[in-house]
KEVO-49554 format. One line per field, with one value per atom (N, C-alpha, C): residue number from 1; atom name; y negated, x negated, z. Coordinates in steps of 0.2 Angstrom, whole numbers. Atoms other than C-alpha are relative to their C-alpha. Layout:
# KEVO-49554
i	(NUM,...);
at	(CA,...);
py	(Y,...);
px	(X,...);
pz	(Z,...);
***
This chain:
# KEVO-49554
i	(1,1,1,2,2,2,3,3,3,4,4,4,5,5,5,6,6,6,7,7,7,8,8,8,9,9,9,10,10,10,11,11,11,12,12,12,13,13,13,14,14,14,15,15,15,16,16,16,17,17,17,18,18,18,19,19,19,20,20,20,21,21,21,22,22,22,23,23,23,24,24,24,25,25,25,26,26,26,27,27,27,28,28,28,29,29,29,30,30,30,31,31,31,32,32,32,33,33,33,34,34,34,35,35,35,36,36,36,37,37,37,38,38,38,39,39,39,40,40,40,41,41,41,42,42,42,43,43,43,44,44,44,45,45,45,46,46,46,47,47,47,48,48,48,49,49,49,50,50,50,51,51,51,52,52,52,53,53,53,54,54,54,55,55,55,56,56,56,57,57,57,58,58,58,59,59,59,60,60,60,61,61,61,62,62,62,63,63,63,64,64,64,65,65,65,66,66,66,67,67,67,68,68,68,69,69,69,70,70,70,71,71,71,72,72,72,73,73,73,74,74,74,75,75,75,76,76,76,77,77,77,78,78,78,79,79,79,80,80,80,81,81,81,82,82,82,83,83,83,84,84,84,85,85,85,86,86,86,87,87,87,88,88,88,89,89,89,90,90,90,91,91,91,92,92,92,93,93,93,94,94,94,95,95,95,96,96,96,97,97,97,98,98,98,99,99,99,100,100,100,101,101,101,102,102,102,103,103,103,104,104,104,105,105,105,106,106,106,107,107,107,108,108,108,109,109,109,110,110,110,111,111,111,112,112,112,113,113,113,114,114,114,115,115,115,116,116,116,117,117,117,118,118,118,119,119,119,120,120,120,121,121,121,122,122,122,123,123,123,124,124,124,125,125,125,126,126,126,127,127,127,128,128,128,129,129,129,130,130,130,131,131,131,132,132,132,133,133,133,134,134,134,135,135,135,136,136,136,137,137,137,138,138,138,139,139,139,140,140,140,141,141,141,142,142,142,143,143,143,144,144,144,145,145,145,146,146,146,147,147,147,148,148,148,149,149,149,150,150,150,151,151,151,152,152,152,153,153,153,154,154,154,155,155,155,156,156,156,157,157,157,158,158,158,159,159,159,160,160,160,161,161,161,162,162,162,163,163,163,164,164,164,165,165,165,166,166,166,167,167,167,168,168,168,169,169,169,170,170,170,171,171,171,172,172,172,173,173,173,174,174,174,175,175,175,176,176,176,177,177,177,178,178,178,179,179,179,180,180,180,181,181,181,182,182,182,183,183,183,184,184,184,185,185,185,186,186,186,187,187,187,188,188,188,189,189,189,190,190,190,191,191,191,192,192,192,193,193,193,194,194,194,195,195,195,196,196,196,197,197,197,198,198,198,199,199,199,200,200,200,201,201,201,202,202,202,203,203,203,204,204,204,205,205,205,206,206,206,207,207,207,208,208,208,209,209,209,210,210,210,211,211,211,212,212,212,213,213,213,214,214,214,215,215,215,216,216,216,217,217,217,218,218,218,219,219,219,220,220,220,221,221,221,222,222,222,223,223,223,224,224,224,225,225,225,226,226,226,227,227,227,228,228,228,229,229,229,230,230,230,231,231,231,232,232,232,233,233,233,234,234,234,235,235,235,236,236,236,237,237,237,238,238,238,239,239,239,240,240,240,241,241,241,242,242,242,243,243,243,244,244,244,245,245,245,246,246,246,247,247,247,248,248,248,249,249,249,250,250,250,251,251,251,252,252,252,253,253,253,254,254,254,255,255,255,256,256,256,257,257,257,258,258,258,259,259,259,260,260,260,261,261,261,262,262,262,263,263,263,264,264,264,265,265,265,266,266,266,267,267,267,268,268,268,269,269,269,270,270,270,271,271,271,272,272,272,273,273,273,274,274,274,275,275,275,276,276,276,277,277,277,278,278,278,279,279,279,280,280,280,281,281,281,282,282,282,283,283,283,284,284,284,285,285,285,286,286,286,287,287,287,288,288,288,289,289,289,290,290,290,291,291,291,292,292,292,293,293,293,294,294,294,295,295,295,296,296,296,297,297,297,298,298,298,299,299,299,300,300,300,301,301,301,302,302,302,303,303,303,304,304,304,305,305,305,306,306,306,307,307,307,308,308,308,309,309,309,310,310,310,311,311,311,312,312,312,313,313,313,314,314,314,315,315,315,316,316,316,317,317,317,318,318,318,319,319,319,320,320,320,321,321,321,322,322,322,323,323,323,324,324,324,325,325,325,326,326,326,327,327,327,328,328,328,329,329,329,330,330,330,331,331,331,332,332,332,333,333,333,334,334,334,335,335,335,336,336,336,337,337,337,338,338,338,339,339,339,340,340,340,341,341,341,342,342,342,343,343,343,344,344,344,345,345,345,346,346,346,347,347,347,348,348,348,349,349,349,350,350,350,351,351,351,352,352,352,353,353,353,354,354,354,355,355,355);
at	(N,CA,C,N,CA,C,N,CA,C,N,CA,C,N,CA,C,N,CA,C,N,CA,C,N,CA,C,N,CA,C,N,CA,C,N,CA,C,N,CA,C,N,CA,C,N,CA,C,N,CA,C,N,CA,C,N,CA,C,N,CA,C,N,CA,C,N,CA,C,N,CA,C,N,CA,C,N,CA,C,N,CA,C,N,CA,C,N,CA,C,N,CA,C,N,CA,C,N,CA,C,N,CA,C,N,CA,C,N,CA,C,N,CA,C,N,CA,C,N,CA,C,N,CA,C,N,CA,C,N,CA,C,N,CA,C,N,CA,C,N,CA,C,N,CA,C,N,CA,C,N,CA,C,N,CA,C,N,CA,C,N,CA,C,N,CA,C,N,CA,C,N,CA,C,N,CA,C,N,CA,C,N,CA,C,N,CA,C,N,CA,C,N,CA,C,N,CA,C,N,CA,C,N,CA,C,N,CA,C,N,CA,C,N,CA,C,N,CA,C,N,CA,C,N,CA,C,N,CA,C,N,CA,C,N,CA,C,N,CA,C,N,CA,C,N,CA,C,N,CA,C,N,CA,C,N,CA,C,N,CA,C,N,CA,C,N,CA,C,N,CA,C,N,CA,C,N,CA,C,N,CA,C,N,CA,C,N,CA,C,N,CA,C,N,CA,C,N,CA,C,N,CA,C,N,CA,C,N,CA,C,N,CA,C,N,CA,C,N,CA,C,N,CA,C,N,CA,C,N,CA,C,N,CA,C,N,CA,C,N,CA,C,N,CA,C,N,CA,C,N,CA,C,N,CA,C,N,CA,C,N,CA,C,N,CA,C,N,CA,C,N,CA,C,N,CA,C,N,CA,C,N,CA,C,N,CA,C,N,CA,C,N,CA,C,N,CA,C,N,CA,C,N,CA,C,N,CA,C,N,CA,C,N,CA,C,N,CA,C,N,CA,C,N,CA,C,N,CA,C,N,CA,C,N,CA,C,N,CA,C,N,CA,C,N,CA,C,N,CA,C,N,CA,C,N,CA,C,N,CA,C,N,CA,C,N,CA,C,N,CA,C,N,CA,C,N,CA,C,N,CA,C,N,CA,C,N,CA,C,N,CA,C,N,CA,C,N,CA,C,N,CA,C,N,CA,C,N,CA,C,N,CA,C,N,CA,C,N,CA,C,N,CA,C,N,CA,C,N,CA,C,N,CA,C,N,CA,C,N,CA,C,N,CA,C,N,CA,C,N,CA,C,N,CA,C,N,CA,C,N,CA,C,N,CA,C,N,CA,C,N,CA,C,N,CA,C,N,CA,C,N,CA,C,N,CA,C,N,CA,C,N,CA,C,N,CA,C,N,CA,C,N,CA,C,N,CA,C,N,CA,C,N,CA,C,N,CA,C,N,CA,C,N,CA,C,N,CA,C,N,CA,C,N,CA,C,N,CA,C,N,CA,C,N,CA,C,N,CA,C,N,CA,C,N,CA,C,N,CA,C,N,CA,C,N,CA,C,N,CA,C,N,CA,C,N,CA,C,N,CA,C,N,CA,C,N,CA,C,N,CA,C,N,CA,C,N,CA,C,N,CA,C,N,CA,C,N,CA,C,N,CA,C,N,CA,C,N,CA,C,N,CA,C,N,CA,C,N,CA,C,N,CA,C,N,CA,C,N,CA,C,N,CA,C,N,CA,C,N,CA,C,N,CA,C,N,CA,C,N,CA,C,N,CA,C,N,CA,C,N,CA,C,N,CA,C,N,CA,C,N,CA,C,N,CA,C,N,CA,C,N,CA,C,N,CA,C,N,CA,C,N,CA,C,N,CA,C,N,CA,C,N,CA,C,N,CA,C,N,CA,C,N,CA,C,N,CA,C,N,CA,C,N,CA,C,N,CA,C,N,CA,C,N,CA,C,N,CA,C,N,CA,C,N,CA,C,N,CA,C,N,CA,C,N,CA,C,N,CA,C,N,CA,C,N,CA,C,N,CA,C,N,CA,C,N,CA,C,N,CA,C,N,CA,C,N,CA,C,N,CA,C,N,CA,C,N,CA,C,N,CA,C,N,CA,C,N,CA,C,N,CA,C,N,CA,C,N,CA,C,N,CA,C,N,CA,C,N,CA,C,N,CA,C,N,CA,C,N,CA,C,N,CA,C,N,CA,C,N,CA,C,N,CA,C,N,CA,C,N,CA,C,N,CA,C,N,CA,C,N,CA,C,N,CA,C,N,CA,C,N,CA,C,N,CA,C,N,CA,C,N,CA,C,N,CA,C,N,CA,C,N,CA,C,N,CA,C,N,CA,C,N,CA,C,N,CA,C,N,CA,C,N,CA,C,N,CA,C,N,CA,C,N,CA,C,N,CA,C,N,CA,C,N,CA,C,N,CA,C,N,CA,C,N,CA,C,N,CA,C,N,CA,C,N,CA,C,N,CA,C,N,CA,C,N,CA,C,N,CA,C,N,CA,C,N,CA,C,N,CA,C,N,CA,C,N,CA,C,N,CA,C,N,CA,C,N,CA,C,N,CA,C,N,CA,C,N,CA,C,N,CA,C,N,CA,C,N,CA,C,N,CA,C,N,CA,C,N,CA,C,N,CA,C,N,CA,C,N,CA,C,N,CA,C,N,CA,C,N,CA,C,N,CA,C,N,CA,C,N,CA,C,N,CA,C,N,CA,C,N,CA,C,N,CA,C,N,CA,C,N,CA,C,N,CA,C,N,CA,C,N,CA,C,N,CA,C,N,CA,C,N,CA,C,N,CA,C,N,CA,C,N,CA,C,N,CA,C,N,CA,C);
py	(1,-468,3,-4,-459,2,-2,-455,-7,7,-469,3,0,-466,0,-2,-464,7,-7,-450,1,-1,-450,-4,-1,-446,-1,-1,-449,4,-1,-441,3,-1,-445,5,1,-439,1,2,-437,-7,4,-446,-4,2,-458,6,-6,-445,6,-8,-430,3,-5,-414,-3,1,-424,-4,3,-434,3,-9,-425,-5,0,-428,6,-2,-421,-5,4,-428,5,-2,-424,-3,2,-427,-3,0,-429,6,-3,-424,6,-7,-405,-3,0,-405,-5,6,-420,4,-4,-414,-3,1,-415,-2,1,-423,-6,2,-422,-5,5,-432,-8,10,-449,1,-1,-443,0,3,-442,-7,8,-458,-5,3,-467,-3,1,-463,-1,4,-468,-7,8,-485,-2,-2,-481,0,-3,-476,-3,5,-483,2,-1,-484,-1,3,-491,-6,8,-507,-3,6,-519,-2,1,-523,1,-3,-513,5,-3,-500,8,-4,-489,9,-4,-476,6,-7,-459,5,-3,-451,2,-4,-438,-3,2,-441,7,-5,-426,3,-2,-421,6,-7,-403,-2,-1,-400,8,-4,-388,6,0,-385,-4,4,-389,-3,-1,-387,8,-3,-374,-2,3,-373,-4,8,-391,-5,4,-397,-1,4,-404,8,-3,-390,-2,3,-401,3,-4,-393,-4,5,-403,0,0,-407,0,2,-404,0,1,-412,-3,2,-415,-2,3,-426,0,-1,-419,-7,5,-432,6,-3,-428,-3,4,-442,-5,8,-450,-1,1,-456,-3,-4,-449,-8,3,-458,-9,8,-479,-1,1,-477,-2,-5,-472,-8,8,-492,-4,3,-495,3,-4,-481,-3,4,-493,-7,4,-507,-3,1,-517,-3,4,-524,-5,4,-542,-1,1,-541,6,-7,-522,2,-6,-509,1,-4,-503,-2,2,-512,1,-2,-511,10,-7,-493,3,-5,-487,-2,1,-498,6,-2,-490,9,-6,-472,2,1,-473,6,-5,-463,-4,-3,-465,1,-1,-460,-7,4,-474,2,-1,-465,-3,1,-476,-4,1,-481,3,-1,-468,5,-4,-465,-9,5,-484,-4,2,-485,-1,3,-490,7,-4,-472,5,1,-469,1,2,-476,5,-5,-460,1,-3,-453,-6,5,-467,1,0,-468,7,-7,-451,1,0,-452,-6,4,-467,1,-5,-458,5,-3,-447,0,5,-460,-2,5,-469,7,-2,-453,2,-1,-450,-6,8,-470,1,2,-468,3,0,-458,-7,5,-473,-8,10,-488,-2,7,-496,2,-2,-500,-6,2,-507,-2,2,-519,-3,7,-528,0,2,-538,-4,6,-548,-10,5,-566,-6,7,-578,8,-4,-573,-5,4,-585,-9,8,-604,2,-4,-592,-2,-6,-590,-4,-2,-589,-6,8,-608,3,0,-599,9,-8,-585,5,-1,-572,4,3,-573,-1,6,-582,5,-4,-568,5,-4,-554,8,-3,-539,5,-8,-525,-4,-2,-532,-2,1,-531,6,-7,-512,-3,1,-521,-4,3,-530,7,-5,-523,-4,6,-538,2,-3,-530,-7,9,-551,3,1,-552,-7,5,-568,2,-5,-562,-9,7,-580,1,0,-581,6,-3,-565,3,-1,-566,-6,5,-582,2,-4,-572,6,-6,-556,-4,1,-567,-5,0,-574,3,-4,-561,6,-3,-553,-1,8,-571,4,0,-568,9,-7,-550,-2,1,-556,-3,-1,-563,0,-2,-552,-3,1,-559,3,-2,-555,-5,1,-562,2,-5,-560,-5,3,-566,3,0,-563,6,-2,-550,1,1,-552,8,-3,-537,-2,1,-538,8,-3,-524,1,-1,-520,4,-7,-511,1,0,-511,0,-2,-508,-7,4,-523,5,-4,-513,1,-4,-507,-5,5,-516,3,2,-517,-5,9,-531,2,2,-537,4,-5,-524,6,-2,-517,-2,5,-527,1,-1,-524,-3,4,-538,2,-2,-533,8,-7,-514,-1,0,-520,-5,-1,-530,0,-7,-518,2,-8,-506,-4,5,-522,0,1,-526,5,-9,-506,-1,-5,-507,-5,0,-511,-8,8,-530,-5,2,-537,-4,2,-551,-5,4,-560,4,-2,-556,-5,3,-566,0,-6,-562,-10,2,-575,-5,8,-596,2,-1,-589,-7,8,-601,-7,5,-614,-4,2,-612,-8,7,-625,-5,3,-635,-5,2,-637,-1,1,-644,5,-3,-634,2,2,-641,4,0,-637,9,-6,-617,5,-3,-609,3,-4,-597,-1,2,-602,8,-4,-588,-1,3,-586,8,-6,-571,4,-4,-561,5,-4,-551,4,-8,-543,1,-2,-540,-9,6,-556,1,0,-562,-10,6,-580,-3,8,-595,1,-5,-590,4,-6,-580,-5,4,-592,5,-3,-578,10,-10,-562,5,-6,-553,3,-3,-551,-4,4,-558,2,-4,-556,9,-4,-544,8,-3,-534,-1,2,-532,-5,2,-541,0,-5,-534,-3,5,-547,1,-1,-545,-1,-2,-539,-3,1,-551,-4,-2,-552,-3,1,-559,5,-3,-549,-3,6,-561,5,-4,-550,-3,5,-555,5,-5,-554,6,-9,-537,-3,1,-539,1,1,-530,-2,3,-539,1,-2,-537,-5,6,-550,0,-1,-551,-3,5,-557,2,-3,-557,7,-7,-542,2,-2,-537,9,-9,-516,1,-7,-502,-5,1,-509,-7,8,-529,-2,2,-534,-3,3,-547,1,0,-544,0,3,-545,7,-6,-533,2,-2,-529,6,-4,-518,4,-4,-504,5,-4,-493,-5,2,-496,-3,1,-506,-6,7,-520,-5,5,-535,-5,3,-540,9,-3,-528,2,4,-535,4,-3,-523,7,-5,-508,0,0,-515,2,-1,-515,7,-4,-498,3,-1,-497,-3,2,-510,2,-6,-500,2,-7,-487,0,0,-493,-3,3,-503,5,-5,-489,8,-4,-477,-4,4,-492,2,2,-494,10,-6,-475,2,0,-473,-3,3,-487,1,-2,-479,7,-8,-460,-2,4,-470,-2,2,-480,7,-5,-463,6,-2,-455,1,6,-467,7);
px	(-8,-562,4,-3,-553,6,-6,-538,5,-2,-527,9,-9,-511,-4,0,-513,4,-6,-496,2,-3,-492,-7,6,-509,0,1,-514,-6,9,-531,0,-1,-534,-9,9,-550,4,-3,-552,-4,4,-562,3,-3,-556,-4,-1,-564,-3,0,-565,4,-5,-552,5,-5,-540,-1,0,-536,9,-8,-526,0,0,-521,3,-5,-514,3,-3,-503,2,-1,-501,5,-4,-487,8,-9,-470,3,-4,-458,3,-2,-450,9,-8,-432,3,3,-436,2,-2,-426,-8,5,-440,3,0,-434,-5,4,-446,0,-1,-439,-1,1,-442,-5,5,-458,-4,-1,-462,0,0,-454,-3,3,-463,-7,3,-478,1,1,-474,1,-3,-470,-5,8,-491,-1,6,-496,-4,-3,-504,3,-4,-498,5,-5,-483,2,-1,-482,-9,9,-496,-3,7,-502,-3,2,-506,-7,4,-521,3,-5,-518,-2,-1,-526,8,-9,-512,-1,-1,-509,5,-7,-494,0,-1,-497,3,-9,-486,-5,2,-488,3,1,-493,1,-2,-485,-3,2,-497,4,0,-492,7,-5,-478,6,-8,-464,1,-1,-453,11,-9,-432,-1,1,-435,-1,1,-437,-9,8,-454,1,0,-457,-6,5,-470,-7,11,-488,-1,3,-499,5,0,-491,-7,7,-509,5,-1,-505,-4,4,-514,5,-1,-513,-7,5,-525,-2,3,-535,0,0,-532,-2,0,-536,-6,7,-553,-6,5,-565,-7,5,-581,-8,3,-592,-1,-5,-583,-6,6,-598,-5,4,-611,-5,4,-620,0,4,-618,-1,7,-628,-6,6,-641,3,2,-634,11,-4,-620,6,-5,-603,1,0,-601,7,-6,-586,4,-4,-586,-2,0,-591,-8,10,-609,-5,2,-618,0,-1,-612,2,-1,-610,-8,10,-628,-4,4,-635,2,-2,-625,1,1,-626,-7,6,-641,4,-4,-629,7,-6,-612,0,-2,-602,3,3,-604,10,-7,-586,4,-7,-573,-2,-1,-579,-1,-1,-577,5,-4,-571,3,-4,-568,5,-5,-556,7,-7,-539,5,-4,-533,0,0,-536,7,-6,-521,8,-4,-511,2,-2,-512,5,-6,-506,9,-7,-491,3,-3,-485,0,-3,-487,6,-6,-477,7,-6,-465,3,-3,-463,-1,-1,-464,8,-4,-450,6,-9,-435,-3,-2,-442,6,-2,-438,7,-6,-422,6,-5,-413,2,-1,-417,3,1,-410,-2,5,-424,-3,1,-427,-5,6,-443,0,3,-444,-3,4,-458,-1,-1,-459,-7,3,-472,-1,-2,-469,-5,5,-484,-7,5,-495,-3,4,-510,5,-3,-500,4,-8,-484,2,1,-476,12,-6,-457,-2,1,-455,4,-6,-439,1,-1,-433,-2,-1,-433,8,-9,-413,3,-4,-409,-2,4,-416,3,-2,-406,-6,8,-420,-2,0,-414,0,1,-418,-8,11,-438,-1,4,-439,5,0,-430,-3,7,-446,-5,6,-462,-3,2,-468,-2,-4,-458,1,1,-452,11,-9,-433,2,-3,-433,-3,0,-431,-5,2,-436,-13,10,-452,-3,3,-457,0,1,-456,-5,6,-468,-4,2,-476,-8,-1,-478,-5,3,-481,-9,2,-496,-6,3,-504,-5,2,-504,-6,5,-515,-6,5,-526,-7,5,-528,-1,6,-533,-7,3,-543,-9,2,-553,-2,2,-551,6,-3,-543,6,0,-531,6,-4,-521,6,-9,-507,1,2,-500,12,-6,-485,3,-5,-471,3,-1,-463,4,-6,-448,2,-3,-442,5,-5,-425,1,-1,-418,-2,5,-433,3,-2,-427,-3,6,-433,-4,5,-449,-5,8,-463,-5,5,-478,-4,3,-490,-4,1,-496,-9,8,-514,-1,4,-523,3,-5,-510,8,-3,-500,4,1,-488,-2,3,-493,-7,7,-511,-1,-2,-505,2,-3,-497,-6,4,-512,-6,4,-523,0,-3,-512,-2,0,-512,-8,4,-529,-5,3,-535,-1,-5,-527,-6,6,-541,3,1,-543,5,-3,-533,-2,7,-540,3,-1,-527,7,-6,-511,2,-6,-498,6,-7,-481,6,-6,-465,-4,3,-472,-7,10,-491,-4,4,-503,5,-2,-490,4,0,-487,-2,6,-502,4,-3,-492,7,-4,-477,-1,-1,-471,3,-7,-466,7,-11,-447,0,-1,-446,-3,3,-455,5,2,-449,7,-4,-435,6,-5,-418,6,-4,-409,8,-5,-392,4,-3,-379,7,-3,-370,4,-4,-357,-2,5,-368,-7,10,-385,-2,3,-396,-3,4,-402,-3,1,-410,2,-2,-404,-6,8,-420,-6,7,-434,-5,5,-449,-6,3,-457,1,3,-455,0,-6,-446,-6,3,-461,-1,1,-463,-6,6,-479,-3,1,-484,4,-6,-466,4,-3,-454,8,-6,-438,7,-7,-425,1,-2,-423,-5,5,-432,-6,6,-448,-5,4,-459,-5,5,-473,-6,1,-485,-8,5,-502,-2,2,-513,-6,4,-524,-3,4,-539,0,1,-542,-3,3,-546,-8,9,-566,0,0,-569,3,-2,-569,-3,2,-572,-4,5,-584,-7,5,-601,-2,0,-606,-8,7,-624,-2,3,-630,-7,8,-645,0,1,-649,-2,-2,-652,-8,4,-669,-1,-1,-666,0,0,-669,4,-6,-657,1,-3,-646,6,-9,-630,3,-5,-617,7,-4,-602,4,-5,-588,3,-3,-581,5,-5,-563,3,-10,-545,0,-2,-540,3,-5,-527,-3,0,-529,4,-2,-519,3,2,-516,7,-6,-497,4,-3,-487,-2,4,-496,2,1,-499,7,-9,-479,1,-1,-478,-5,7,-494,2,0,-488,5,-6,-472,-3,2,-480,-5,5,-495,6,-2,-480,7,-6,-467,-6,7,-484,2,4,-488,7,-6,-468,0,-2,-466,-3,9,-484,5,-6,-474,5,-7,-460,-3,1,-468,0,7,-479,6,-2,-464,4,-5,-452,-5,3,-467,-1,1,-468,6);
pz	(-2,588,-2,4,578,1,-3,589,4,-2,593,5,-3,607,7,-8,628,-2,0,626,-6,9,606,0,2,601,-9,7,581,-1,-1,576,-7,6,560,-2,4,547,-7,5,531,-3,4,517,-3,5,504,-9,3,492,0,-5,501,-3,1,498,4,-6,511,1,-6,522,4,-7,538,6,-6,555,6,-6,572,3,-4,581,6,-5,599,5,-5,613,-4,1,601,3,-2,611,-4,5,607,-2,1,598,-3,8,583,-3,6,570,-7,3,556,-6,6,540,-5,6,526,-6,3,514,2,-1,524,3,1,529,-6,6,511,-3,4,507,6,-3,521,-3,5,512,-7,4,496,1,3,499,2,2,504,-4,4,490,-6,9,473,-4,3,461,-6,1,462,-4,6,452,-3,2,441,3,-9,457,3,-6,465,-4,3,461,-4,5,445,3,-1,455,2,1,453,3,-8,470,0,2,471,10,-8,492,3,-2,496,5,-7,513,3,-3,520,8,-6,536,5,-3,547,3,-3,562,5,-5,578,-4,4,568,0,2,568,1,3,561,-2,4,555,8,-3,573,3,-1,582,9,-7,598,4,-7,608,0,3,600,-5,3,591,-8,7,573,-6,4,559,-4,9,542,-4,3,529,-8,6,512,-7,3,497,-6,3,487,-6,8,468,-5,4,458,0,-1,464,-7,5,450,3,-3,461,-3,1,450,-3,-1,448,6,-8,465,1,1,457,2,-1,459,7,-8,477,4,-7,485,2,-1,483,-1,2,483,7,-5,500,-3,3,494,4,-5,501,6,-1,514,3,-1,516,6,-5,529,-3,2,520,1,-6,526,9,-6,544,2,-2,544,-2,4,534,8,-5,551,3,-5,564,-3,-1,559,-5,1,546,-9,7,533,-1,-1,524,-6,7,510,-4,6,495,-2,4,487,2,-5,491,6,-9,506,6,-5,513,4,-3,528,5,-1,528,-4,5,514,3,-3,517,-2,4,509,9,-8,530,0,-5,533,-4,-1,526,5,-8,543,3,-2,549,-2,3,539,4,0,542,9,-7,562,3,-3,562,-3,3,551,5,-3,564,7,-5,579,0,5,568,4,1,569,11,-6,586,5,1,587,2,0,580,6,-5,596,4,-4,606,-7,5,594,0,4,587,-5,6,572,-2,2,564,-8,8,549,-1,1,541,-7,5,526,-2,2,516,1,-1,524,-6,3,512,-2,5,498,-1,3,498,3,-2,497,-1,-2,496,5,-4,509,1,-6,521,3,-2,528,8,-6,541,0,-2,552,-2,1,552,-2,1,554,-5,7,539,-4,9,526,3,-2,523,0,0,527,-4,4,519,-6,2,504,-4,1,505,-5,2,499,-9,7,481,-5,4,477,-1,-1,473,6,-8,485,7,-8,499,2,-3,501,0,4,507,-4,5,496,-5,5,481,-5,8,470,4,-2,483,-2,1,480,-11,7,461,-3,-2,464,3,-2,473,-5,3,461,-8,1,448,1,-1,457,4,1,461,-6,7,442,-2,2,437,4,-3,451,1,1,447,-6,5,428,2,2,432,5,-3,441,9,-9,461,4,-8,476,1,-5,487,7,-7,504,3,-4,517,1,-10,533,-5,-1,534,7,-3,545,4,-3,558,5,-6,569,4,-5,582,2,-4,586,5,-4,600,6,-7,613,6,-4,629,6,-3,644,4,-3,652,-2,2,642,0,0,643,10,-8,660,2,-3,670,-4,0,666,-6,8,653,-2,4,648,-2,5,639,-7,7,625,-4,5,616,-2,2,617,-2,2,614,-8,9,595,-1,3,592,-2,4,593,-3,7,582,-5,6,570,-2,2,571,-3,3,565,-6,8,550,-5,3,537,-3,4,529,9,-2,544,3,-2,551,4,-4,563,3,-2,574,5,-1,581,3,-1,588,5,-3,594,-3,5,590,-2,-2,592,1,-2,591,-3,3,583,10,-7,606,-2,-3,607,-3,2,598,4,1,606,13,-7,627,3,-2,639,-1,3,636,-4,7,621,-3,0,622,3,-6,637,-2,1,633,6,-9,647,0,0,653,-2,-4,653,0,1,656,-4,4,644,3,-1,651,6,-5,664,0,4,653,-1,2,653,-3,5,640,-1,3,631,-6,10,621,-5,8,611,2,2,607,-3,3,606,3,-3,618,-3,5,603,4,-6,616,4,-6,627,5,-6,644,4,0,652,0,5,641,5,-3,648,-8,3,634,7,-3,639,-2,1,629,-7,9,612,-2,5,596,0,0,595,-5,7,581,-1,0,577,-7,3,562,-1,2,554,-7,6,542,-2,4,529,-4,5,520,-7,6,501,2,4,494,2,-1,496,-7,8,480,-6,5,466,-6,5,447,-5,3,444,7,-5,449,8,-9,469,0,-3,475,6,-6,488,3,-1,494,-1,-3,493,3,-4,503,5,-3,503,3,0,504,-4,3,488,-2,4,481,-7,6,467,0,2,458,1,-1,461,-5,5,448,3,0,457,-8,6,445,6,-3,449,-1,0,453,8,-7,466,1,-2,475,2,1,468,8,-6,484,3,-3,500,5,-5,506,-1,2,498,3,-3,502,10,-8,519,7,-2,524,4,0,527,6,-4,537,8,-7,549,4,-4,553,4,-5,558,5,-7,569,4,-4,577,2,-1,577,6,-4,587,3,-6,597,6,-7,607,0,1,604,5,-7,616,7,-7,630,1,-1,628,5,-7,635,8,-8,646,6,-3,653,2,-3,655,5,-3,664,8,-10,680,2);
***
């Protein structure tokens, strides 16, 4: 399953240490002005080497659009693209040819396919998310025509968390710091904590929150095509994602019905809700309010310290990873969450328009 989407579809290809990462976008509407600077900016938000708390792998990640564009506009035909790998250190992965890294895809890929690419994790590497960011950037350009805006941000790193609603923060501050957190004090604390964890050769996880504004009423399908299920599926396909909830999420289990129901009112002819505990989705269908959700990410399993494991023959051994790795995925995962959200919303928008 290397293809995502129903009508707006992204098919990705490539491995971490192969010649390139790329993809094909099919189903993009024609006549969309292609802003190359914006697409490259979205990739730059994801690329490695952004700060001292991200991997030091030095990649330019320059995107090349190969098809589907004429005179600066989409033609409605498939959009092919690629980003060349330029700075991979394959020798860093010689040891893991014979050993399985704990909590990685090494063991499961080997057992499923009988072969695996150990260089940087091959296809299971988060470098694959380059394709998602390109697809998400194209989707955002389309969504701009519908005045739909998507903003994700880091809301938790380990025990350091934002406790207020997204409405209580100036989300425009998200891109002003390397953590991508709109609370500058918390961002500083998070950065210091990640730096300390990195010095220990360890890693840490956290949570990314995302807000989607401007979505019309009616996106989503009954039962097995619910909008929140589609968003959850998209988010849980991201490397290291371990959990998804929206609106009150798991906290809803602690509230009485009278405390969490969103009462309706008439706002000059438009039906709105006084509160938005539902997270903008009711019955699996968007209700016109802001859609907001959270994605939990685990700590990166590659540690720069010894871990016990087994080799491909089942012999117990010790493994200490080499190479360049993120001590925390959160800062670089923010644009990936936005990209997956953008492609999901556009796909469901097109599905609704096709009826």
